[in-house]
N, C-alpha and C positions, 0 to 999 in steps of 0.2 A: 201613758201616753207612747204611739209607735213613731218613730221616726225611720226615715229612709235616706240612705246614703249611697253613694257609687263610689266611694273609697274606702277599702277595706286598710289601710295604715293604721287605723286606730283599733282595731280587732285583735285582740288576744286569744288564746287558746282555752282560757278560763270562760270565753265568752261564747263558747260553740258545742256547748253540749247538750244530748237529746234528738240530735238530727239521725237519719240514715233508718227511722223505725223499720222493722223487719227485713232488714239486709241481711244475707248469712253470715256475712263477713264484712261489717261498718267501717269505714274509713275513722281513723283516729281523730282528736281535735289537731294534732300535729300535723297528719296527712290533709285533714281539712282546710288548714292553713295554707298547706301549699297549693290545692284544689283553685283556693281562691287567688293566691299570688299568679298562678299559671294561667289564669282565666281572661279573654281577651275585654270582658265586662263582666262586672259584677255591681250587683244591687244587693243592698242588706236592709231587713227590716230590724229595728231595733227598740226596744221595751226600755224607755227611759228611766223608767221608776226601780227594774232591776239591774240596767247595764248589761243585757243578755241578749244576743242577735237571735230572734224568732223566726223569724225568714230569710231566706237568700235564694238569686237566681242566678246563674252563670251562663256565659256565653263565650264560645270560642270562634274563632274567625281568621282569614284570610286578611281581614280588614280591606278588601276590596270589593268582593261582589256577593260572599256567601259567611252565613255563622250558623251554628248549629247552637241550639240550647238544650245541654245535657241534663241540668240539674234545677228543679223547682223544690225546694222543702220548707216549711212551716211546720213549726212544732205543734203537736197533736193539740195542748190547750190554747192554744193561737189559730187552729183554723175555724173555717166559717165564720171569720169575721172580716173578709176583704183584703187580707194582708197578701195571698197568692195573687189576687188578682191586680193587685196594685205592683205588685214586682213584675207581674209579665208585662203591664202597661208601661212602664218604667223602661223595661230592657226593650219591648218592641220600638219604643220611640227614641232608644241609643241606638239602635241597628236600622233604623229607616233609610240612612242612604245606602244599603244594601239591596241587591237585586233580588237576595233569598236568604230566609230565615227559616230554619228546619228545626224542627222538635219530634224525637224518635218517643212514641208514649203507648201505655197499653190502651186498648179498645175503648175502656169506660172512660178514658180521658178526652177523645178527640171530640167531644160534645164541648168539653171545657173550653179547648184552646180555639173552638169554632166561635166562642164570642170574642174573641181578639182577632178575627178575620183571617184565621188559620184553615188550612183545609185538608182533609183525608188524604193521606196517600201511602203506598205500598213502599216499606221499608225491609231490610234485612241487619241484622246484628250478630255478633260473638260477644258472650260474657264468660270472663272468667273468675269464678265467685273466690278462687284462691288468690285472686290480686286484687280485690277490691278494696282493702284495706291498705293498700299505696306505700305499705312500711319498707 
């Protein structure tokens, strides 16, 4: 059974393994904890049978007008079960008082986010893979 929560206080590092698949230099579980703690809003999907986090979404925000969703991750064995969609719905509901909520994603994911009323836009970014693990 999957439960959803917006409070990460009961999460420990041992509950956060297997994320960031395919990243050249993925954040450690310790860094992942820092990411959750530093986020404006977090939603977690937890498998109550294993007591493991199987999905999460984070947002950073000024709390007034804008928010950015940098991370949505679901463990590979839990994908295609609607967990990611549920996390996005809950996050967008949590941010509904804000004027703008942005996601920067790969082109093949634009249709996915479109299901939630989001629109395609042009963006720019810098990535430093050496700093990905945040240690």
